[in-house]
Each structure stands twice: as C-alpha cells, then as structure tokens.
N, C-alpha and C positions, 0 to 999 in steps of 0.2 A: 744302490747303496744298501748295505746291510747294517741295520740298527741292532746291536747286540743287547741282550737282556742286561739291564743295569742293576736290578735289585733282586735277582734270583739268588737264593741262598740266604737272603736277609728278610725280605718281606714275605716270601713264600719259598717252598722247597725247590732246589735247583735240579734234582734228579727226577726224571719223568715218573718212575714208579712211586717215589715218595710223594711227588706232587699230586699224582692221581689219588693216592690214599688221603692226602690232606683235603683235597677238594671234595671227595666223596663224604668225608666226615662232616662237611658243612652243608651239603645238599640234602634236601628233605625227600626221601623216597616216596613215590606214589602220588605226589602232588600233581593235579591236573595242570597241563601246560596250555597256555593260550598265547596267540600273538600279542605283542604290545607295540605301541608307537615309540615309547621311550621308557627308560628306567633311570633312577637316580641311585647310585651305589657308592659306598665308601671305598677308600683306597689305602687304609692303614695295613700294617702287617696282618696276615691272615689270623694269627693267634688272637688279635684284638677285634677285628671287624669281619673276619671271614664268615662268621655265622649270620651276619646281617646281609652281606652280599649273597651268600648261598641261599638264604631264604627267598631273595628276589629272583635269582636265576633259576630256582626250582619251579617257579610258576610261569615262566615265559618260554616261548619258542624262539630259539636263536636262529635267525636267517643267515644266508651266506654273506650278506653285506652288513657291516656294522660301522657306524660313525661314532667315534669316541671323543668327547670333549672333556678336557681337564684343565686345571689351573697350572700355571708355571711357578714351580717352587724354586727353580735354580737361578732364575734371572737371565738365563742365556737366550739368545735369539730374538726374533721379532715378537711384538706384543700379541699378534694374531697369526699364529704359525700353523700352516697345514703342510703335511707331507703328501706328495702326489705320486711318488714312485719309490720302489725299493721293497725291502723285506725286513720284517722284525724277526730276529732269530730267538726263539723262545724254547724252553725245555721240552715242550711237546713237538717241536719242529718249527719250520719257517712259517710265518704268517705274512702273506703278500699284502701290499697296499692295493686297494681297489682303485687303480689309477684312473679308470674312466669316470667313476663316481667322484673321485677327488678333484679331477680337473674340471668337471662340470660345476662343482661347488665353488672352486676358485674363480672360475669365469663369472659366476653369478654375483660374487661378493666384491665390493669395493674396498673392503678392509683386510681380508685374509691375504697373506703373502706366503709364497712357497719358501719354506725354511726348515732346515734339518736341525740346526743347532739347538733350538728350543726343546727338541725331542730326545737328544742324545742320552741324558741322564735323568729325565723326568719320570718319576714313579707313578704319578696319578693315572696316566693312561695304561701303563704297562701292567699294573696290578689287576686290571679288569680282564686282561687277555687270557690268562690260564683258565678261568671259569668259562669264558666264551668258547675257547678252543676245545676244551674238554667236552662241552655240550654239542659243538659243531666243528669237527676237524677241518671243514672246508671253508671256514670264514676267511674273508678278506676285509681289511679295515681301512678307515679314513681317520688318521690321527689329527686332532686339532687341539693345540695348546694355547691357552689364553691368559694374558696378563691383565692389568688394569685397563678397562675400556670404558668409553662413554656409553650412555643408553643408545644413542644413535648407532654406534658401532656394534653393540650387542644385537640390536634389531636387524642390522644389515646381515650379520652372520646367521641369525635364526631364520630370517626370511629367505636367504640364499639356500639354506639347507631344505627348507620347506618346498621351495619352487623345484628344486632338483628331484627330491624324493617323489613329489607329486607326479612327475612324468617319467620317472625311472622305470626300467623294465622289470625290476625284481623288488621283492620286499626288502626294506631297510630298517634296521633297529638303530635308535639313537641312545647312546649311553652317556649320561652326565656323571662325571666322577668327582665326588666331593666328600670331605669330612665336615662335621658341623663345628660346634664350639671347641676351642683348644685351651687346655690347661687352666680350667676354672673348676670350682667345686661341682660335684655331681648334680646337686639340686639346682644350681644356677644354670648349668649347661642344659639340663632337661627343660627348665622353664623357658629359657631364651630360644632353644632349638625348636620347641613346639610352636613358637610364634612364627619362625621361618617356615616350618613344615606346613603350617596352616595355609600360608601364601602359596606354597608349591601345590598343595592339594587342590586349591582353588584356581590353579593355573594363572596366577597373577604375578607376572615377572617384575613389574614395576613395584608392586607391593612387597615382593621378596627383597629387592634391592633396597627399598626404603627401610624396611624393618631391620635388615642387617646393619645398615648405617646408623639408624636411630638407637638401636639397642646395643650397638657395638658388639655384634655377634661375629666371632672370628671363624666364620664359615669360609674355608679357602676356595671353594668352587661355586660361589654365588653367581659369578659371571657365566661360567659354562652352563650352570643350571638355568639361569634366566634365558640364555640363548636357546636352550633345549625346549623350554616351555613355549617360547615364541614359535619355534618350528612345529612343535606338537599341536598347538592350538590351530595353526594354519592347516594342519593335516587332519583336523576334525576331532581332536581329543576333547573329551567331555570332563574328565576329572582325574585326579591322582588318587592312589590308594596306598596308604602307609602299611607296608608289610611288616617292618620291624624297626624299632629304635632301641639303641643300647649305648652305653658308654664304656670306655676302657676300664673304668673302675670295677665293673662287674667281672672282669678277668683278672686284673692286677691286684685288686683289693685296696688300691689307693683311690679314695673317693674325694680327695682334696684337690687334685689336679687331674682332670679327666679330659678325654677327647670324645665328642659325641659322634654317633654314626646313625644315619637314617637310610633305610631301604624303601624306595617308592617305585611303584609301577604306574605309568600313565597310559590310559587306553581311551 
C-alpha cells in the first residue's frame, strides 16, 4: 500500500529542493547530536512550528528505525491504528514501513489494530517525516495513530513499544507528535502549557493526563505523549529536556488566539 503525502504543499513545501531549503532554515548548524530515547515535537505548518521541531531535531541522532505516535484529527479508522506494511510517498522519496518492528509491536499489544484508514489524511505523523528523512535518508517508520483511549489502553501501547525496543536488534527513536493549547490567548496558553510540560519533563504520564483534563488544556497529542513517556521510562529514561516553547502568535502577530508548540527531548 502506498500512502501518499496528504499535506505537502500546505504544511510544508512539496518540491524536494524547496523542502530542503525550508528544513535547513529551521535546523541549527553545529549543534552536537546525541542519541535520544524519545522526542516530543509539534505538527503545525512549518511556518508556525518548524523552528521548534527543527531545534529538537538539531540535537538528536536519527536512527534508521523511528516509531511515530500522533493523534487522530480526521476521525477515520480504528482508535489505536498501526500500519504494518507499505510505503509513505514523500517529497524526498519513499519511506518504507519497518514491517518487522511494526508487526512485533502489534503482536505485543492487545489494543493496537492494523488499520490504514486512520493514516490516509492524518497530518500529525506526516509532518514529522521530512525532518527525519532529511537527517537520515534511510529511515523506516512505524506509524501509530491514536484517538481517545483509556489509561489501561495507553499503558498497553507504551509497554508494548518498550518490550519490543528492548530486544530489537537496532536503535529505535520514538517520536510523539503533538501541539499544545489551541486557540486561546498567548498568556493563557503559555501558563497552561507549562503545567503539562512540567509533567512531561518529570516523565509522569498519569500526571500529564490529569493536568490536561483538570485545566482543560487542548493538547491534541496528550495520549500519544503519555504512551511515549511510558515506553521511554521502561527503556531507562531519566528526564525530559525542554528545547524550545513557542506559540503561533510569535509568527502571526495574533496573540489573542494562538496554538502552543513544545519541543522536548527524553534521554
């Protein structure tokens, strides 16, 4: 199955040369790169959040295998959808599914289901790929798209990923794709988002879900992020590091209704 780029030309440049220049503008030259267990990155159009994602990707080594978890914005497909075969056709060229890794994760989880529909038009995972592919043209991915899930289901997915990575023969990076607060004033977004970010940095998935609910933080990828934290803790992660936080208002000039973006590395 070939999954074609759904938001090329809208969220990021569609032509390879233009896309390369766009990504280079957001990467920070000369930054020392180190392996990471996981990263948290935004998925808005690059004009708004590319500098946050670029700051994160500038500091990590991108291995050949990457698991990307993102929220389901379209409502299509199963609530916990994983692709286990096929190719994503992207501007820089085809990106294969790491089918062996994907099938191992599917086998370990009682919640994940093989499903393509959830991925067809979903931008949250796709927007991560050009950065990853630019930094490592040999990447293969495991796309996981998540809707509303219970804590038990989130734990099931996180622990399944942990168990598979622990015994897998190659390094694997986990990417959780999320934006933070949506369409609130800049000051409110920053205040509320920092409450969620504190829980992420402390590697506290339950605390993250609780504060998102209690404070009514419109963080679209709280569930993928919680699953990522669970997997990362199981793999020995000690803490998260906030690389950059920003809002769309800093680009658009509209500080009345902003979207928040956080870039975090977990090691």
